[in-house]
C-alpha positions as CSV (number, residue, x, y, z in Angstrom):
1,M,89.8,201.8,111.6
2,E,88.1,200.1,114.6
3,W,91.1,200.7,116.8
4,L,90.9,204.4,115.9
5,D,87.3,204.6,116.9
6,K,88.0,203.0,120.2
7,A,90.9,205.4,120.8
8,L,88.7,208.3,120.1
9,W,86.0,207.1,122.5
10,H,88.6,206.7,125.2
11,E,89.8,210.2,124.6
12,I,86.2,211.5,124.8
13,A,85.6,209.5,128.0
14,A,88.7,211.0,129.7
15,A,87.7,214.5,128.8
16,S,84.1,214.0,129.9
17,I,85.1,212.8,133.4
18,N,86.9,216.1,134.0
19,V,84.1,218.4,132.8
20,M,81.4,218.9,135.4
21,N,78.0,220.4,135.8
22,L,78.0,222.0,139.2
23,L,75.5,223.7,141.6
24,I,76.8,226.3,144.0
25,V,74.6,227.0,147.0
26,E,76.1,230.0,148.6
27,D,74.4,233.1,150.1
28,E,77.4,235.4,149.9
29,V,77.1,237.0,146.5
30,R,80.8,237.8,146.1
31,M,81.9,234.2,147.0
32,A,79.3,232.6,144.8
33,E,80.4,234.8,141.8
34,L,84.1,234.0,142.4
35,L,83.4,230.3,142.5
36,R,81.1,230.4,139.4
37,K,83.7,232.5,137.4
38,G,86.6,230.3,138.5
39,L,84.9,227.0,137.7
40,M,83.6,228.3,134.3
41,E,87.1,229.4,133.4
42,E,88.2,225.7,134.0
43,G,85.5,224.6,131.5
44,H,82.8,223.6,133.9
45,T,79.2,224.6,134.0
46,A,78.1,226.3,137.2
47,T,74.7,227.4,138.5
48,C,74.2,229.5,141.6
49,A,71.5,229.3,144.3
50,M,71.5,232.1,146.9
51,D,69.8,230.3,149.8
52,G,69.1,226.7,150.9
53,A,65.4,226.7,149.8
54,E,66.3,227.7,146.3
55,G,69.2,225.2,146.2
56,L,66.8,222.4,147.2
57,E,64.4,223.2,144.4
58,I,67.1,223.5,141.7
59,A,68.8,220.3,142.9
60,K,65.5,218.4,142.7
61,S,64.7,219.7,139.2
62,Y,68.1,219.4,137.4
63,E,70.9,216.9,137.2
64,F,74.3,218.0,138.6
65,D,77.6,216.2,139.0
66,V,78.4,217.8,142.4
67,I,76.7,220.3,144.7
68,I,79.0,222.8,146.4
69,L,77.2,223.7,149.6
70,D,77.7,226.4,152.2
71,I,76.3,225.8,155.7
72,M,75.3,229.2,157.2
73,M,72.5,230.4,154.9
74,P,69.1,231.9,155.2
75,K,65.8,230.0,154.8
76,M,67.5,226.6,155.1
77,S,71.0,225.8,156.4
78,G,73.4,223.6,154.5
79,Y,73.0,220.9,157.1
80,E,69.2,220.9,156.6
81,L,69.6,221.0,152.8
82,A,71.9,218.0,152.8
83,K,69.5,216.1,155.0
84,R,66.5,216.9,152.8
85,L,68.4,215.9,149.6
86,R,69.0,212.5,151.0
87,Q,65.5,212.1,152.4
88,E,64.1,212.9,149.0
89,K,66.4,210.4,147.2
90,V,68.5,213.0,145.4
91,G,71.8,211.2,145.1
92,T,73.9,214.1,143.7
93,P,77.3,214.2,145.6
94,V,77.7,217.1,148.0
95,L,80.9,218.9,148.9
96,M,80.4,221.3,151.9
97,L,82.5,224.4,151.6
98,T,82.2,226.5,154.8
99,A,83.9,228.6,157.4
100,K,82.7,226.2,160.1
101,D,85.9,224.2,160.8
102,S,85.4,222.4,164.1
103,V,85.6,218.6,164.2
104,P,81.9,218.4,165.4
105,D,80.8,220.6,162.5
106,I,82.7,218.4,160.0
107,V,81.3,215.2,161.5
108,R,77.8,216.5,161.5
109,G,78.1,217.5,157.8
110,L,79.4,214.1,156.8
111,D,76.8,212.2,158.8
112,L,74.0,214.2,157.2
113,G,75.0,213.1,153.7
114,A,77.9,215.3,152.5
115,D,80.5,213.4,150.5
116,D,83.4,215.7,151.3
117,Y,84.0,218.8,153.5
118,M,86.3,221.8,152.9
119,T,86.9,224.8,155.1
120,K,87.3,228.4,154.1
121,P,89.8,229.9,153.3
122,F,90.7,227.3,150.7
123,S,93.0,226.5,147.8
124,F,91.1,226.7,144.5
125,D,93.3,223.9,143.0
126,E,92.5,221.7,146.0
127,L,88.8,222.4,145.5
128,L,89.1,221.3,141.8
129,A,90.9,218.1,142.8
130,R,88.3,217.3,145.5
131,L,85.4,217.9,143.0
132,R,87.1,215.5,140.5
133,A,87.6,212.9,143.3
134,V,84.0,213.2,144.5
135,K,82.7,212.7,140.9
136,R,85.0,209.7,140.4
137,R,83.8,208.0,143.6
138,A,80.2,208.6,142.6
139,L,80.7,207.0,139.1
140,I,82.5,204.0,140.6
141,S,79.7,203.4,143.2
142,Q,76.9,203.1,140.6
143,D,76.3,201.6,137.2
144,A,77.1,204.6,135.0
145,H,75.0,203.4,132.1
146,L,71.5,204.8,131.6
147,R,69.0,202.3,130.0
148,V,65.6,202.5,128.5
149,A,64.5,199.4,126.6
150,D,67.4,198.6,124.2
151,L,68.7,202.2,124.3
152,V,71.9,202.6,126.4
153,L,73.7,205.8,127.2
154,N,77.1,205.9,128.9
155,P,77.7,209.3,130.6
156,E,81.4,208.6,131.0
157,S,82.2,208.0,127.3
158,R,79.1,209.9,126.0
159,E,78.5,206.8,123.8
160,V,74.9,206.1,122.8
161,V,73.8,202.6,121.5
162,R,70.4,201.3,120.5
163,G,70.4,197.6,120.0
164,E,73.6,196.8,118.1
165,T,73.8,200.3,116.5
166,R,76.0,203.1,117.8
167,I,74.2,206.5,117.4
168,S,76.2,209.6,116.6
169,L,74.7,212.7,118.3
170,T,75.6,216.4,118.3
171,K,76.5,217.9,121.7
172,T,73.0,219.5,122.1
173,E,71.2,216.2,121.0
174,Y,73.3,214.3,123.5
175,N,72.6,216.7,126.3
176,L,68.9,216.6,125.7
177,L,68.9,212.8,125.6
178,E,70.9,212.5,128.8
179,R,68.5,214.8,130.7
180,L,65.5,212.7,129.5
181,M,67.2,209.4,130.4
182,Y,68.1,210.6,133.9
183,R,64.4,211.0,134.4
184,A,63.2,208.0,132.4
185,G,59.5,207.4,132.8
186,K,58.9,211.0,134.0
187,I,57.8,214.1,132.2
188,V,60.6,216.7,131.8
189,P,59.0,220.1,131.4
190,R,60.1,222.2,128.5
191,R,61.6,225.0,130.6
192,V,63.7,222.4,132.6
193,L,65.1,221.0,129.4
194,I,65.9,224.4,128.0
195,E,67.7,225.6,131.2
196,A,69.5,222.3,131.7
197,V,70.9,222.2,128.2
198,W,71.3,225.9,127.2
199,G,71.7,227.4,130.7
200,F,69.7,229.9,132.8
201,D,71.1,233.0,131.2
202,R,70.2,232.3,127.6
203,V,66.9,233.1,125.9
204,V,65.9,230.0,123.9
205,E,62.5,229.8,122.2
206,D,60.3,226.7,122.5
207,N,60.5,226.1,118.7
208,T,64.3,225.8,119.0
209,L,63.8,223.0,121.5
210,D,61.2,221.3,119.3
211,A,63.6,221.4,116.3
212,F,66.4,219.7,118.2
213,M,63.9,217.2,119.7
214,R,62.8,216.3,116.1
215,L,66.4,215.7,115.1
216,L,67.0,213.6,118.2
217,R,63.9,211.6,117.7
218,N,64.8,210.9,114.0
219,K,68.0,209.2,115.3
220,I,66.7,207.4,118.4
221,D,63.3,206.4,117.1
222,S,64.3,205.5,113.5
223,P,61.7,203.7,111.3
224,G,61.0,200.1,112.5
225,R,62.0,200.7,116.1
226,P,59.5,201.0,119.0
227,K,59.0,204.6,120.0
228,L,60.8,205.8,123.1
229,I,60.7,209.6,123.0
230,H,57.2,211.0,123.7
231,T,55.7,214.5,123.5
232,V,53.5,215.6,126.3
233,R,51.6,218.4,124.7
234,G,51.8,221.7,126.4
235,V,54.1,220.3,129.1
236,G,57.3,218.8,127.8
237,Y,58.9,215.5,126.8
238,M,59.5,212.1,128.3
239,I,61.4,208.9,127.4
240,R,60.0,205.5,128.3
241,Q,59.3,202.1,126.8
242,E,55.8,201.7,125.5
243,L,53.9,198.9,127.0
244,E,52.7,196.3,124.5
245,R,48.9,196.3,124.0
246,T,47.5,192.8,124.0
247,T,44.0,191.6,123.4
248,A,42.7,188.9,125.6
249,P,41.3,185.7,123.9
250,A,37.5,185.7,123.5
251,Q,37.1,182.9,126.1
252,E,39.0,184.9,128.7
253,R,36.9,188.0,128.2
254,R,33.6,186.2,129.1
């Protein structure tokens, strides 16, 4: 049955590459809604920000596969947003989608950190193909595996392994773990986790999050293993390796 397990994981991996979590930064309401609706109909998750400042805050707080970025926006232009993202070490790929179609505009966008550039009007099929290509290039250029101690998560295959043991997670459990591991060593606020996993438009109570975190912890931090998932009371959760506490020999303490 081992060959069947491997075939199943390859199938899951192929599907996961094509499913994307996208941020649309677009001030024109009709265009933003058309993009969001079209992308969601293709099976993707799409979040909208209506100006550059809002886009920056969301991009810094959540993980996305690609950011679709307009240029001419209030509060902060797409050029400035792309520059700020790179200055603040946000490595999410950026596809600029704009009516500014001159060669200097395109060169400026790419030089400021955009990974691709499309002009309006555009073909929706071409946009989908470019988004897939941008995501593939990003995965190739980095080690896709997320690691904390002996826990390894592969976002491409959605496979989770601790030590020599493969761990089976539900979709929600996996999404929670992935969000924590992208920010390993940092506190992830409760609201950020809820919105990243369940979306911005669903009402999810804190006790629902706590219930899923208990299930996840039971699988990740099983008896006999060092604890990796930590609760920060009143704030959220974090995943990190606990430092070993050592006691200095008596002669060294004098």
